[in-house]
C-alpha positions as CSV (number, residue, x, y, z in Angstrom):
1,M,-0.1,0.1,0.1
2,K,1.3,3.4,-0.7
3,E,2.2,5.4,2.2
4,R,0.1,8.4,2.9
5,R,1.6,11.8,2.6
6,R,0.8,14.5,5.1
7,L,-1.4,16.9,3.1
8,P,-2.6,20.4,4.1
9,K,-6.1,20.9,5.5
10,Y,-8.9,20.2,3.3
11,V,-6.7,17.9,1.1
12,S,-7.0,14.2,0.8
13,E,-5.4,11.6,-1.4
14,F,-6.9,8.6,-2.7
15,E,-6.8,5.6,-5.5
16,D,-9.5,5.9,-8.0
17,R,-11.3,2.8,-9.2
18,H,-8.5,2.8,-12.4
19,G,-5.7,2.4,-9.5
20,K,-4.5,6.0,-10.0
21,W,-3.7,8.1,-6.9
22,R,-5.3,11.3,-7.0
23,V,-5.1,14.6,-4.7
24,R,-8.4,16.2,-3.9
25,Y,-9.6,19.6,-2.1
26,R,-12.9,18.8,-0.3
27,R,-14.4,21.4,1.9
28,A,-17.8,22.0,3.0
29,G,-19.8,24.8,1.1
30,Q,-17.2,24.5,-1.8
31,Q,-17.1,22.6,-4.7
32,D,-14.4,19.9,-4.9
33,Y,-11.3,20.2,-6.7
34,Y,-8.7,17.6,-8.1
35,F,-5.1,18.9,-8.2
36,K,-3.0,18.8,-11.2
37,A,0.4,19.4,-9.6
38,T,2.4,17.3,-7.3
39,P,1.9,18.2,-3.5
40,Y,4.0,20.7,-2.0
41,T,5.7,21.9,-5.2
42,P,5.2,25.8,-6.0
43,E,2.6,24.8,-8.7
44,F,0.7,22.9,-6.0
45,N,0.8,25.6,-3.4
46,A,-0.7,28.1,-6.1
47,E,-3.6,25.9,-6.9
48,Y,-4.3,25.2,-3.2
49,Q,-4.3,29.2,-2.4
50,A,-6.7,29.4,-5.2
51,C,-8.7,26.6,-3.5
52,L,-8.7,28.5,-0.3
53,N,-9.7,31.9,-2.0
54,G,-12.6,30.1,-3.7
55,E,-11.5,30.4,-7.2
56,R,-10.5,26.8,-8.0
57,A,-13.3,25.7,-5.7
58,P,-16.1,27.9,-5.9
59,S,-18.8,28.1,-3.1
60,I,-21.8,26.0,-3.4
61,V,-24.9,28.2,-3.6
62,V,-27.3,27.1,-1.4
63,G,-31.0,27.1,-2.7
64,K,-29.8,28.2,-5.7
65,D,-32.5,26.1,-7.6
66,R,-35.2,26.8,-5.2
67,A,-35.0,30.4,-5.3
68,K,-38.3,32.0,-6.5
69,P,-37.7,34.0,-10.0
70,G,-37.7,37.8,-9.4
71,T,-36.6,37.4,-5.9
72,F,-33.3,39.0,-4.5
73,S,-32.1,35.4,-3.7
74,A,-32.6,34.5,-7.4
75,L,-30.9,37.8,-8.6
76,I,-28.0,37.4,-6.4
77,A,-27.6,33.7,-7.7
78,A,-27.4,34.8,-11.1
79,Y,-25.0,37.8,-10.4
80,Y,-22.9,35.1,-9.1
81,A,-22.6,33.8,-12.4
82,S,-22.3,36.9,-14.3
83,P,-19.1,38.3,-15.9
84,E,-19.4,41.3,-13.5
85,F,-18.8,39.0,-10.6
86,T,-16.6,36.0,-12.1
87,G,-14.2,38.8,-13.7
88,L,-13.3,40.0,-10.2
89,K,-10.1,39.0,-8.3
90,P,-10.7,35.8,-5.9
91,L,-10.4,37.9,-2.6
92,T,-12.8,40.4,-3.9
93,R,-15.2,37.7,-4.8
94,S,-15.1,36.3,-1.5
95,T,-15.5,39.9,0.1
96,Y,-18.5,40.7,-1.9
97,R,-19.9,37.1,-1.4
98,G,-20.0,37.7,2.2
99,I,-22.0,41.1,1.9
100,L,-24.4,39.8,-0.3
101,E,-25.1,36.5,1.6
102,R,-25.7,38.5,4.9
103,F,-28.2,40.6,2.9
104,R,-29.6,37.7,1.1
105,N,-30.5,36.0,4.6
106,V,-32.6,39.0,5.5
107,H,-34.2,40.4,2.3
108,G,-33.7,37.2,-0.3
109,D,-37.6,36.5,-0.3
110,K,-38.4,39.9,-1.4
111,R,-39.1,41.0,-5.0
112,V,-36.4,43.0,-7.0
113,A,-39.3,44.9,-8.9
114,T,-41.0,46.2,-6.1
115,I,-38.0,47.6,-3.7
116,E,-37.9,51.4,-3.6
117,R,-35.4,54.0,-3.0
118,K,-37.2,54.5,0.4
119,H,-36.7,50.9,1.4
120,I,-33.1,50.9,0.5
121,K,-32.4,54.2,2.6
122,A,-34.3,52.4,5.6
123,I,-32.0,49.5,5.3
124,I,-28.8,51.6,5.1
125,G,-30.1,54.0,7.8
126,G,-30.7,51.3,9.8
127,M,-27.0,50.4,9.8
128,A,-25.9,53.6,11.3
129,A,-23.8,52.1,14.2
130,T,-21.3,50.3,11.3
131,P,-21.2,53.1,8.7
132,S,-18.5,51.3,6.9
133,A,-20.3,48.0,6.3
134,A,-23.5,50.2,5.7
135,N,-21.4,51.8,2.7
136,H,-20.1,48.5,1.5
137,L,-23.8,46.9,1.5
138,L,-25.0,50.1,-0.6
139,D,-22.3,49.8,-3.0
140,R,-23.3,46.0,-3.5
141,I,-26.8,46.8,-3.9
142,K,-26.3,49.4,-6.6
143,A,-24.2,46.6,-8.3
144,L,-27.3,44.4,-8.0
145,M,-29.6,46.9,-9.3
146,G,-27.4,47.6,-12.2
147,F,-27.4,43.8,-13.0
148,A,-31.1,43.8,-12.7
149,L,-31.5,46.5,-15.1
150,D,-29.2,44.7,-17.5
151,I,-31.5,41.4,-17.5
152,G,-34.8,43.2,-17.2
153,L,-35.8,42.7,-13.7
154,R,-35.8,46.4,-13.1
155,L,-37.0,49.4,-15.3
156,D,-35.3,52.1,-13.2
157,D,-32.4,52.3,-10.9
158,P,-33.6,53.4,-7.3
159,T,-30.0,53.7,-5.8
160,I,-29.0,56.6,-8.2
161,R,-27.4,59.3,-6.4
162,L,-28.1,57.7,-3.4
163,R,-25.3,58.3,-0.7
164,G,-24.3,56.2,2.5
165,F,-22.5,57.4,5.5
166,R,-19.9,60.2,5.6
167,N,-16.5,58.3,6.5
168,T,-15.1,60.5,9.2
169,G,-12.9,57.6,10.3
170,D,-9.1,56.6,9.2
171,G,-9.7,52.9,9.0
172,Y,-7.4,50.6,10.5
173,H,-5.1,52.1,13.1
174,T,-1.5,53.1,11.8
175,W,1.3,51.6,13.9
176,T,3.1,54.3,15.8
177,D,6.9,54.1,16.3
178,E,6.4,53.4,20.1
179,E,3.9,50.4,19.3
180,L,6.5,48.9,16.9
181,A,9.1,48.9,19.8
182,I,6.8,47.5,22.2
183,F,5.8,44.7,19.8
184,E,9.3,43.9,19.1
185,A,10.1,43.8,22.9
186,R,7.2,41.2,23.4
187,H,8.1,39.0,20.3
188,P,11.9,38.9,19.8
189,I,13.5,37.7,16.8
190,G,13.2,33.8,16.2
191,T,9.4,33.8,17.0
192,K,6.7,33.2,14.7
193,A,5.0,36.6,15.6
194,R,8.2,38.6,15.0
195,L,8.7,36.7,11.6
196,A,5.0,37.6,10.5
197,Y,5.6,41.1,11.9
198,A,8.6,41.8,9.9
199,L,7.4,40.3,6.7
200,M,4.4,42.8,6.6
201,L,6.2,45.8,7.9
202,C,9.4,45.3,6.0
203,T,7.6,44.8,2.5
204,G,4.5,46.9,2.9
205,Q,2.4,44.0,1.8
206,R,-1.3,42.7,2.7
207,R,-1.6,39.6,5.1
208,S,-3.2,37.8,1.9
209,D,0.4,38.2,0.4
210,A,2.4,37.5,3.6
211,V,0.9,34.1,4.2
212,T,2.2,33.2,0.7
213,M,5.5,34.0,1.0
214,G,8.4,31.6,1.2
215,W,12.0,30.9,0.7
216,Q,11.5,30.0,-3.1
217,H,10.5,33.9,-3.3
218,V,13.9,35.1,-2.0
219,A,16.5,35.6,-4.6
220,D,19.3,38.2,-5.2
221,N,18.6,39.6,-1.8
222,K,15.1,40.6,-3.1
223,V,11.7,39.5,-2.1
224,A,9.4,38.6,-5.2
225,V,5.9,38.9,-4.5
226,R,2.5,38.5,-6.9
227,Q,-0.4,40.4,-5.0
228,Q,-3.5,38.1,-4.4
229,K,-5.7,41.2,-4.6
230,T,-4.2,43.1,-7.7
231,S,-2.1,40.3,-9.4
232,A,0.6,43.1,-9.4
233,R,4.4,41.8,-9.6
234,L,6.8,43.3,-7.4
235,K,10.6,42.8,-6.1
236,I,11.4,44.3,-2.9
237,R,14.8,44.7,-1.5
238,V,15.2,42.6,1.8
239,H,15.4,45.3,4.5
240,R,18.3,45.1,6.9
241,D,15.3,44.7,9.8
242,L,14.0,41.7,7.8
243,Q,17.3,40.0,7.0
244,P,18.2,38.9,10.7
245,V,14.7,37.6,11.2
246,L,14.8,35.5,7.8
247,D,18.1,34.0,9.1
248,A,16.5,32.9,12.2
249,A,13.6,31.5,10.4
250,P,13.2,27.7,9.6
251,R,13.5,26.2,6.5
252,D,11.3,23.1,6.6
253,N,8.1,24.6,5.0
254,L,6.8,25.9,1.6
255,T,5.5,29.2,3.5
256,F,7.3,31.0,6.0
257,L,3.9,31.3,8.2
258,V,2.4,28.1,9.1
259,T,-0.1,27.2,11.7
260,E,0.6,25.0,14.5
261,Y,-0.1,22.0,12.7
262,G,2.1,23.1,10.4
263,K,-0.2,24.1,7.5
264,P,-0.1,27.2,5.6
265,F,-2.6,29.9,7.0
266,T,-5.7,31.5,5.0
267,A,-5.6,35.1,5.3
268,A,-8.5,35.2,7.6
269,G,-7.1,32.7,10.0
270,F,-3.9,34.5,9.8
271,G,-5.5,38.0,10.7
272,G,-7.3,36.2,13.8
273,W,-4.0,34.6,14.8
274,F,-2.1,37.9,14.7
275,R,-4.7,39.7,16.7
276,D,-4.1,37.4,19.4
277,R,-0.5,38.3,19.1
278,C,-1.1,42.0,19.4
279,D,-3.3,41.3,22.3
280,E,-0.3,39.5,23.8
281,A,1.8,42.8,23.6
282,G,-0.9,45.0,25.1
283,L,-1.6,46.5,21.6
284,P,-5.5,45.8,21.0
285,Q,-5.8,49.1,18.7
286,C,-3.1,47.3,16.5
287,S,-3.6,44.8,13.5
288,A,-1.9,43.2,10.7
289,H,-3.4,45.6,8.1
290,G,-2.1,48.6,10.2
291,L,1.5,47.6,9.7
292,R,0.9,47.9,6.1
293,K,0.0,51.4,7.0
294,A,2.6,51.8,9.1
295,A,5.2,50.8,6.2
296,A,3.7,53.4,4.1
297,R,3.8,55.9,6.8
298,R,7.5,55.4,7.5
299,L,8.3,55.6,3.5
300,A,6.6,59.0,3.6
301,E,8.5,60.2,6.5
302,A,11.5,59.3,4.8
303,G,11.1,61.6,2.0
304,C,9.8,59.1,-0.4
305,T,7.7,60.0,-3.4
306,N,4.3,58.6,-4.2
307,Q,5.9,56.8,-6.9
308,Q,8.4,55.3,-4.9
309,I,5.8,54.3,-2.3
310,K,3.4,52.6,-4.7
311,A,6.5,50.6,-6.2
312,I,6.5,48.9,-2.8
313,T,3.1,48.9,-1.6
314,G,1.6,48.1,-5.2
315,H,-1.0,51.0,-5.0
316,K,-2.5,51.9,-8.4
317,T,-3.2,55.7,-7.4
318,D,-1.7,58.8,-5.7
319,R,-5.3,58.7,-3.9
320,E,-4.9,55.3,-2.6
321,V,-1.1,56.2,-1.4
322,A,-2.7,59.4,0.5
323,R,-5.0,57.4,2.4
324,Y,-2.0,55.1,3.7
325,T,0.1,58.0,4.4
326,A,-2.2,60.2,6.4
327,A,-0.4,59.1,9.5
328,A,3.0,60.4,8.6
329,D,4.7,62.4,11.2
330,Q,3.3,66.1,10.3
331,E,6.0,67.7,12.6
332,R,8.9,65.8,10.9
333,L,7.5,66.5,7.4
334,A,6.9,70.0,8.2
335,D,10.6,70.3,9.2
336,Q,11.7,68.6,6.0
337,A,9.6,71.0,3.9
338,M,11.0,74.1,5.6
339,D,14.8,72.5,5.2
340,A,13.8,72.2,1.4
341,I,12.9,76.1,0.9
342,E,15.4,77.3,3.6
343,G,18.6,75.9,1.9
344,P,20.5,79.1,1.4
345,Y,18.9,80.9,4.1
346,S,19.3,78.7,7.0
347,E,21.3,81.7,8.7
348,R,19.1,84.3,9.1
349,E,21.2,87.2,10.7
350,L,20.9,90.9,9.3
351,S,24.7,90.9,8.5
352,N,24.3,88.2,6.1
353,R,21.3,89.7,4.2
354,K,23.5,92.8,4.0
355,D,26.4,90.9,2.5
356,R,23.9,89.5,-0.1
357,L,22.5,93.2,-1.0
358,A,26.2,94.5,-1.0
359,N,27.2,91.9,-3.8
360,S,23.9,92.8,-5.9
361,S,22.9,95.8,-7.8
362,A,20.2,96.4,-5.1
363,K,19.9,99.6,-3.1
364,A,20.8,99.4,0.6
365,L,17.7,99.4,3.0
366,K,17.3,102.7,4.8
367,T,17.5,102.6,8.5
368,K,15.7,104.6,11.1
369,E,17.8,106.6,13.4
370,H,16.7,106.9,16.8
């Protein structure tokens, strides 16, 4: 009998009726997927991550065939199969699906043709305690209404010019230098927490990218990244603070970061795990995504241009960068700005001004005698 290999979570190996050994991904709520690559090769790891993201093993839409025509449940099921949805990145699809399914659980039996503007305003207004979630839901309802127009379920769009809550917050908290020092003191080099922290802070990447990084991505003193959310390909030099952390990292796994069972992290699972590590350091306000913002802040404070920051974070627009660098040290940046414009005038004594006037064709200033 063939010796069974230790495989990642949700993955099993079996012998089919033709005597061929096959490797399958099977997880409740998702379609089965049969791997084409050999386990633990880079190709296999990419397939496995795509399964976890719902790209290779799409979610099973419960009750799709039982949804009454014309209801939001039927509309959402049809939207999942549309190019507008299937053309999105896997992580984006997963996020949007979560929002739509929560809406579907409450309003799935309601008819699309009868919903009015006042109804949508009432739904969004009822989420005043969570304005960001309300705005995200409004965006998804707008997408549904546009799709309903396309397939003939609506003759008008009740969400046109409908606005959500004004966003007055800064989103995820940006780590301060003091908080970075506190975390480093609590989680020294050699711990998994410090490795996760250094990977995100020193590369400026999202948690979904940090969990896929491994030794195969490090070459010529650079880390190669293909961002899960945007598919952007980046090469980032290994920061001097990251190098000693990598030197202390184990080399017996395909990814740098693994669970206590030796399996690769999912982005969501990693977020929860890192949340606990922040709490251990007495930093409940800090998070994994806040480290990405801290990386952008430090780049801005070092005087990097938006183009330079985008080359590391992978952002596409200056507006996106501005959201991440809003917490840059105002006082330090103001000093840098003043240094830039005061260069030749750093000595402000009147004698210097007179010297410059003496060497020019300008007339000397008259002084009033007392």
